[in-house]
Every structure is written in structure tokens, then in C-alpha cells.
N, C-alpha and C positions, 0 to 999 in steps of 0.2 A: 405638945400633945396633938395639935392639929396636924402636924406633919406626919405623925404616926397614923392618925386616922386617915389622912389622904393617901399614904402609902398602902394601907390595908385595903382601901377602896380600889386603888390601882391594881393591886395584886388580885383582888376578887374580879375586877373587870377583865383583866388579862386571862385569868383562869377560865372565866365564862366564855371569853372569845375563843380560846384554844379548844375548849370542850365542844363548842359549836362547830368549829372547823373540823375537828376529829369526827364528829357525828355526821357531818356532810360528806366527808371522805368515805366513811364506812357505808353510808347509804349509796353513794355512787359505785363503790366497789361491789356491793351486794347486787345492785342493778346490773352491772356489767357481768358479774358471775352468773346471774340467772339467765341473761341473754346468751352467754357463751354455752352454758349447759343446754339451753333450748336448741341452739343451732347444732350442737353436737348430736343431740337426739335426732333432729331432722336429718342430719347427714348420715347417721347410722341407719335410719329407716331407708333412705335413698340407696345406700350401698347394699342393703339386704335385697331391695327390689331389683337393683342392677344385677346382683349375683344370681338371683332367681331367673331373671330374663336371659342372661347369658347362658345359664344351664339349659333353659328351654330351647334356645336357639341352637346350642350345640347338639342337643338331643334330636331336634328336627333335622339338622344337617347330617346326622349319623356320625358325628365326630367321636362320641363315646365308644361306639362299637369298633371304629377304626383304631382308636387309641388302645383299646383292650386287646384287639387282634395283634397290633404291632408289639405290644408289651409281651404278649404270649409268644410271638415269634422270636423276639429278642431273647426271651428267657430260654426258649428251646435251643437257640443257637449257642448260648453261653454254656448250657449243660452238655451239649454235644461236642464242644471244642476240646 
């Protein structure tokens, strides 16, 4: 009987140990997931700012008007051919 009791204690100890490890892994994965999502949000904001700044620079340089004029000219050439 003492062997059965000892085995039951070993199984409970092992079960508790495994549950503890799984909880630690889950906590670490949750922390990493939160960090990754935070960094992705930061990157998204930076990309939005970059896109806005590039658009402003293009507008200041007159690139948009030139591009539209070229598209219009290309479209006219295609229809007149």
C-alpha cells in the first residue's frame, strides 16, 4: 500500500510540476505576444507618418502635378493612335 501511496504522490508532484511549466510558458508567450503587437502598432504609426511626409514632400516638389500631366498626355497619345 505504501508503494501505491508513493506513486500517487509522485504522479501529483509530476502533474503539479508540468502545470507550473505550462503556466510559465503561457505567461512568457503572452508577454512576447503583447510586445510584438505593441511594436507592430508603433511600426504602423511610423509608416503612416512616413507616408504623410512623403506625400507632403511630393506635393512641395510638384511631383503630383507632373505625374497627372504625364498621365493625361499618355492617355491622349493612346487615344489618338
